[in-house]
C-alpha positions in Angstrom: 64.2 53.3 182.3 61.5 52.7 180.0 59.7 55.7 181.3 62.8 57.7 180.9 63.1 56.6 177.4 59.5 57.3 176.8 59.9 60.7 178.3 63.0 61.3 176.2 61.1 60.2 173.2 58.2 62.4 174.1 60.6 65.3 174.5 62.2 64.6 171.2 58.9 64.5 169.5 57.9 67.7 171.2 61.2 69.3 170.1 60.7 68.0 166.7 57.2 69.4 166.5 58.3 72.7 167.8 61.2 72.7 165.3 58.8 71.9 162.5 56.5 74.7 163.7 59.3 77.1 163.9 60.5 76.1 160.5 57.0 76.5 159.1 56.8 80.0 160.7 60.2 80.9 159.4 59.3 79.7 156.0 56.1 81.6 155.9 57.9 84.7 157.0 60.6 84.2 154.4 57.9 83.6 151.8 56.1 86.7 152.8 59.3 88.7 152.6 60.1 87.2 149.2 56.5 87.9 148.0 56.6 91.4 149.2 60.0 91.9 147.5 58.6 90.3 144.3 55.5 92.5 144.4 57.7 95.6 144.7 59.7 94.6 141.6 56.5 93.9 139.7 55.0 97.2 140.6 58.2 98.9 139.5 58.2 96.9 136.2 54.6 97.7 135.7 55.3 101.4 136.1 58.1 101.2 133.6 56.0 99.4 131.1 53.2 101.9 131.5 55.6 104.8 131.1 57.1 103.2 128.0 53.7 102.6 126.5 52.7 106.1 127.3 55.8 107.4 125.5 55.3 105.1 122.5 51.6 106.3 122.3 52.7 109.9 122.3 55.3 109.1 119.5 52.6 107.3 117.5 50.3 110.2 118.0 52.9 112.7 116.9 53.8 110.5 113.9 50.2 110.2 112.8 49.7 113.9 113.3 52.8 114.6 111.1 51.5 112.1 108.4 48.1 113.7 108.5 49.6 117.1 108.1 51.8 116.0 105.2 48.9 114.3 103.5 46.8 117.4 104.0 49.6 119.6 102.6 49.9 117.2 99.6 46.2 117.3 98.9 46.3 121.0 99.2 49.1 121.3 96.7 47.3 118.9 94.2 44.1 120.9 94.5 46.0 124.2 94.0 47.8 122.6 91.0 44.5 121.5 89.5 43.1 125.0 90.2 46.0 126.6 88.5 45.7 124.3 85.5 42.0 125.1 85.3 42.7 128.8 85.6 45.4 128.5 82.9 43.1 126.6 80.6 40.3 129.1 81.2 42.7 132.0 80.4 43.9 130.2 77.2 40.2 129.6 76.2 39.5 133.3 76.9 42.5 134.2 74.7 41.2 131.9 71.8 37.8 133.5 72.2 39.4 136.9 72.0 41.3 136.0 68.8 38.2 134.4 67.3 36.2 137.4 68.1 38.9 139.6 66.5 38.9 137.3 63.4 35.1 137.4 63.2 35.2 141.1 63.4 37.7 141.3 60.5 35.6 138.9 58.5 32.6 140.9 59.1 34.4 144.0 58.0 35.6 142.2 54.8 32.0 141.0 54.2 30.6 144.4 54.6 33.3 145.7 52.2 32.5 143.1 49.6 28.8 143.7 50.0 29.5 147.4 49.2 31.6 146.4 46.2 28.9 144.0 45.0 26.3 146.7 45.3 28.5 149.0 43.3 29.1 146.3 40.6 25.4 145.6 40.5 24.7 149.2 40.0 27.3 149.4 37.2 25.9 146.2 35.6 22.4 147.6 35.7 23.6 150.8 34.0 25.5 148.6 31.4 22.4 146.5 30.8 20.4 149.6 30.1 23.0 150.8 27.7 23.2 147.4 26.0 19.4 147.2 25.7 19.4 150.6 24.1 22.3 149.6 21.8 20.5 146.4 20.9 17.3 148.2 20.1 19.3 150.6 17.8 21.0 147.6 16.1 17.7 145.9 15.5 16.4 149.0 14.0 19.5 149.3 11.7 19.3 145.6 10.8 15.6 145.9 10.0 16.2 148.9 7.8 19.1 147.1 6.0 17.0 144.0 5.6 14.2 146.0 4.0 16.7 147.7 1.7 18.2 144.2 0.7 14.7 142.9 0.0 14.0 145.9 -2.2 17.4 145.6 -4.0 17.1 141.8 -4.5 13.4 141.7 -5.3 13.0 138.7 -3.0 10.4 138.2 -0.3 11.5 137.3 3.2 10.2 133.7 2.7 12.0 133.3 -0.6 15.3 134.6 0.9 15.0 132.3 3.8 14.4 129.3 1.6 17.3 130.2 -0.6 19.6 130.6 2.5 18.4 127.3 4.0 19.0 125.5 0.7 22.5 126.9 0.5 23.2 125.9 4.1 21.8 122.4 3.5 24.1 121.9 0.5 27.1 123.1 2.4 26.3 121.0 5.4 25.8 117.9 3.2 29.2 118.4 1.6 30.8 119.0 5.0 29.0 116.0 6.5 30.1 113.7 3.7 33.7 114.9 4.1 33.5 114.3 7.9 32.0 110.9 7.4 34.7 109.9 4.9 37.4 111.2 7.2 36.0 109.2 10.2 35.6 106.1 8.0 39.2 106.4 7.0 40.3 106.9 10.6 38.1 104.0 11.7 39.5 101.7 9.1 43.1 102.7 10.0 42.3 102.1 13.7 40.7 98.7 13.0 43.7 97.7 10.8 46.1 98.8 13.6 44.2 96.9 16.3 43.9 93.8 14.1 47.7 93.9 13.4 48.4 94.3 17.1 46.1 91.4 18.0 47.6 89.1 15.3 51.2 90.2 16.1 50.6 89.6 19.9 49.1 86.1 19.2 52.0 85.2 16.9 54.6 86.3 19.4 53.0 84.5 22.3 52.6 81.2 20.4 56.1 80.0 20.0 55.6 76.9 17.9 58.3 75.2 15.9 58.6 76.6 12.4 59.4 73.4 10.5 57.3 70.4 11.4 58.3 66.8 11.0 57.2 64.8 7.9 56.2 61.2 7.5 58.6 58.9 5.7 58.1 55.8 3.6 61.6 54.3 3.3 63.2 51.5 5.3 66.9 51.2 5.7 68.4 47.7 5.2 71.8 46.6 6.5 72.9 45.2 3.1 71.6 44.3 -0.3 71.3 40.6 0.6 68.4 41.5 2.8 66.5 42.5 -0.4 66.5 38.9 -1.5 65.2 37.7 1.9 62.4 40.3 1.8 61.3 39.2 -1.7 61.6 35.5 -0.7 61.5 32.4 -2.9 59.5 33.3 -6.1 58.3 36.5 -4.3 56.2 34.8 -1.7 57.4 37.0 1.2 56.8 40.3 -0.5 53.4 39.2 -1.8 52.4 38.0 1.6 53.6 41.3 3.2 51.7 43.4 0.6 48.6 41.4 1.0 48.5 41.6 4.8 49.5 45.3 5.0 47.8 46.7 1.9 50.9 48.6 0.7 53.3 48.3 -2.2 56.9 47.4 -1.4 59.3 48.7 -4.0 62.7 46.9 -4.1 64.9 48.5 -6.8 68.6 49.1 -7.4 68.8 51.9 -4.8 71.4 50.7 -2.3 70.5 50.2 1.3 66.8 51.3 1.0 63.4 49.7 0.5 60.5 51.9 -0.4 57.0 51.4 1.1 54.2 53.1 -0.9 50.5 53.4 0.1 47.7 55.9 -0.1 46.7 55.4 3.5 49.5 57.0 5.7 48.6 54.9 8.7 48.8 51.6 6.8 52.1 52.8 5.3 53.5 53.5 8.8 52.3 50.1 10.0 54.1 48.5 7.1 57.2 50.5 7.6 57.4 49.6 11.3 56.6 45.9 10.6 59.3 45.7 7.9 61.8 47.3 10.3 61.0 44.7 12.9 61.3 41.8 10.4 64.7 43.0 9.3 65.9 43.3 12.9 64.4 39.8 13.7 65.8 38.2 10.6 63.1 35.6 10.4 61.1 36.6 7.3 58.4 34.2 6.1 54.6 34.5 5.6 53.6 33.3 9.1 56.1 35.5 10.9 55.1 38.4 8.7 51.4 38.0 9.7 52.4 37.7 13.4 54.6 40.9 13.2 51.9 42.9 11.3 49.2 42.0 13.8 51.4 42.9 16.7 52.3 46.2 15.0 48.7 47.1 14.3 47.8 46.7 18.0 50.8 48.9 18.9 49.8 51.4 16.3 46.2 51.7 17.6 47.6 52.4 21.1 50.2 54.8 19.7 47.5 56.7 17.8 45.4 57.0 21.0 48.4 58.2 22.9 49.1 60.8 20.3 45.5 62.0 20.3 45.5 62.3 24.1 48.8 64.2 24.1 47.5 66.6 21.6 44.3 67.2 23.6 46.2 67.8 26.8 48.7 70.1 25.1 45.8 72.2 23.6 43.9 72.3 26.9 40.7 70.5 25.5 38.4 68.4 27.7 35.4 66.2 27.2 36.4 64.8 23.8 34.8 61.7 22.3 37.0 58.6 22.0 36.6 58.5 18.2 37.7 62.1 17.9 40.8 61.3 20.0 41.7 58.5 17.5 41.2 60.8 14.6 43.4 63.4 16.1 46.1 60.8 16.6 45.8 59.7 12.9 46.5 63.3 11.9 50.1 62.8 13.1 50.6 60.8 9.9 48.9 63.3 7.6 50.9 66.2 6.1 49.9 69.3 4.1 52.7 70.9 2.1 55.0 68.9 4.4 53.5 70.4 7.5 52.3 67.9 10.1 48.6 68.3 10.5 48.4 67.4 14.1 51.0 69.9 15.1 49.3 72.4 12.8 46.0 71.8 14.6 47.6 72.4 18.0 49.2 75.6 16.8 45.9 76.8 15.3 44.2 76.1 18.6 46.8 78.2 20.5 46.5 81.1 18.0 42.7 81.1 17.9 42.6 81.1 21.7 45.0 84.1 21.9 43.1 86.0 19.3 39.8 85.4 21.0 41.2 86.5 24.4 42.6 89.7 23.0 39.1 90.5 21.6 37.3 89.6 24.9 35.8 86.3 23.6 35.8 82.8 25.1 39.4 81.5 24.7 38.5 77.9 25.7 35.8 77.7 23.0 38.1 79.3 20.5 40.9 76.8 21.2 38.4 74.0 20.7 37.3 75.4 17.3 40.9 75.8 16.2 41.9 72.3 17.4 39.2 70.4 15.4 39.2 72.6 12.3 41.2 70.0 10.2 39.7 66.8 11.8 38.2 65.9 8.4 41.7 65.3 6.9 41.9 62.2 9.1 38.9 60.6 7.4 38.3 62.4 4.1 39.3 59.4 2.0 36.7 57.3 3.8 33.8 59.7 3.3 32.6 61.8 0.4 33.3 65.5 0.2 36.2 67.8 1.1 37.8 67.8 4.5 35.8 70.8 5.8 32.4 69.1 5.1 33.7 65.7 6.4 35.1 67.3 9.5 31.8 69.2 10.2 29.9 65.9 9.8 32.2 64.1 12.2 32.1 66.8 14.8 28.3 67.0 14.6 28.0 63.3 14.9 30.2 63.1 18.1 28.4 65.9 20.0 30.5 69.0 19.4 28.8 72.4 19.6 27.6 74.5 16.6 30.5 76.9 16.9 33.0 74.1 16.5 31.1 72.5 13.6 30.8 75.8 11.8 34.5 76.6 12.3 35.5 73.2 10.7 33.0 73.7 7.8 33.7 77.4 7.0 37.4 78.0 7.7 38.1 77.9 4.0 35.2 80.3 3.2 33.0 77.5 1.7 29.9 78.8 3.5 28.6 82.1 4.8 30.2 82.9 8.1 27.7 83.0 11.0 30.1 82.8 14.0 33.1 85.1 14.9 35.1 82.0 15.9 35.1 80.8 12.3 36.8 84.0 11.2 39.4 83.6 14.0 40.1 80.0 13.0 40.6 81.0 9.4 43.0 83.7 10.4 44.9 81.4 12.7 45.0 78.7 10.0 46.6 81.3 7.6 49.1 82.5 10.2 50.2 78.9 10.9 50.6 78.1 7.3 52.4 81.3 6.6 55.1 80.8 9.2 58.6 80.7 7.7 59.5 77.1 7.2 56.0 75.8 8.2 55.3 74.5 4.8 57.9 73.5 2.2 58.1 72.1 -1.3 60.8 70.2 -3.0 63.6 72.3 -4.4 62.8 71.5 -8.0 59.1 72.4 -7.7 60.0 75.6 -5.8 62.6 76.8 -8.3 60.3 75.9 -11.2 57.4 77.9 -9.7 59.6 80.9 -9.2 61.0 80.7 -12.8 57.4 80.4 -14.2 56.3 83.4 -12.2 59.2 85.6 -13.4 58.9 84.3 -17.0 55.1 85.1 -17.1 55.7 88.7 -15.8 58.6 89.3 -18.2 56.3 88.2 -21.1 54.3 91.5 -20.9 55.6 94.3 -23.2 57.5 97.0 -21.5 58.7 94.9 -18.6 62.5 95.0 -18.3 63.0 92.8 -15.2 60.8 90.7 -12.9 61.9 89.4 -9.6 60.0 86.8 -7.4 60.6 87.6 -3.7 59.3 86.4 -0.3 59.3 82.7 -1.3 57.2 83.4 -4.4 54.4 85.3 -2.6 55.3 88.6 -4.4 56.6 89.5 -7.8 58.1 92.9 -8.5 58.2 94.1 -12.2 60.4 96.9 -13.3 59.0 98.6 -16.5 60.6 100.9 -19.0 59.5 104.4 -18.2 59.7 105.4 -21.9 57.3 102.7 -23.1 54.9 102.6 -20.2 53.3 105.6 -18.5 51.6 105.7 -15.1 48.1 104.7 -16.4 49.5 101.9 -18.4 51.5 100.7 -15.4 48.4 100.4 -13.3 46.6 98.5 -16.1 49.7 96.3 -16.6 49.8 95.4 -12.8 46.2 94.2 -13.1 46.9 92.2 -16.3 49.9 90.5 -14.7 47.8 89.5 -11.7 45.0 88.1 -13.9 47.6 86.2 -16.0 49.1 84.6 -12.9 45.6 83.5 -11.7 44.9 81.9 -15.0 48.3 80.3 -15.8 49.8 79.2 -12.5 48.7 77.0 -9.5 50.0 78.3 -6.1 48.9 78.3 -2.4 47.6 81.5 -0.9 48.0 84.7 -2.9 50.7 86.5 -4.8 51.3 90.2 -4.6 52.1 92.0 -7.9 54.1 95.3 -7.7 54.9 97.3 -10.9 57.7 99.8 -10.5 58.1 102.7 -13.0 61.0 105.1 -12.4 62.2 108.1 -14.4 65.8 109.1 -14.0 67.3 112.3 -15.3 71.1 112.5 -15.3 73.3 115.5 -15.9 77.0 116.0 -15.4 78.6 119.2 -14.1 81.8 119.9 -15.9 
């Protein structure tokens, strides 16, 4: 049983081994079959890929051949186009050369023609020159014969005749030269007058200063007449203390509502006026309070004067000024000349002098400085000896001003010989400022009296029918009787009237005298 089982097991193992071998053989056969089948498909796929690659290569080759052909054709067209353009440019250049050659040919023909014409003209000119030489020789011969005849007729030698002719020509030329010189002198004078009027007129128009300047005052308003008693004080102690401290005279009269302050020094008078005004407003009027108020006002006045001087310097455009000159310019605000404020007058003269100098091509800054300080002596002429030009020159020299400025202050009233052109300009600007309408004014009574005296003096001459003072007393016009006074007597009378005015009257500036003589003949047609 056991053997049978073993045998069966052995048979089973054998069968199993055989089955495995058969399975292995079958698998190998199937694998071979499958491999062969796969290889056939791969070979077929390979052939298809190769065929497809061959076709694509042929397509690429054809495409490249086409592109090469197109590029070659494009290059050929570009080259042909360039060649055509070059040929066209060459043909155009040939045409230009042909035209230029034609033009040159025509020019050559014109030149040849002109050369032939010039040769003909030269030939004619040579013939004409020969004729002229012959004619000139004939004329010289005729003139020589006529000259000999003239010498024989006049009995003069050639040298004597030449001297006589030269003497006559010299006299004629001298007369003509004198006439030409007089004519040019007159024209030069008229031109200079015209230019001077233009320069002065332009300066006056450009300097727009006020016509009427302010004037200083010396009156103080009071609220009522009872204040006069308080100002005077018990037994006059207040007014005496005030006058002693301020150095002024206080006039308390019957004039209602006003107290008058009088002093030679305008600055002291202004200090007194301001102090009195403060005392009246304060109401406490006694000697100690008066002294306190006056001291306070003096300090304020010094600062006010310095401020006025600095303002004037800035307005006139002046720099580098000594402190003492600044104070003196501030003091000029309280000085008047014919009611014209001297500080404003100095600023106006500075502007006018600068404008005149610039119109003449001179230094306008230096001219303004000369005009600004020309009346500086009026601020101190009561403290120093001499008139204000000399005093001003001394002050300017002392405080470091230049020679032009010193000379302008000293000579603007023609007190010395003029050495600088700026002095003349300052004098002109000073006269222009003073002559402005309304710049200077007098009281009505003095003004009317001066006009009446001027007309009365002119009417006092025999033959004068009427006399009229015009232009604010700067001109007097006299109408004379034509039957009593002839033209020569009228000229002499004009001079006599002018001399009489100089001797009898006192006036600023100058007065123009005009004598009018008129003859009228009247007839009536009936």
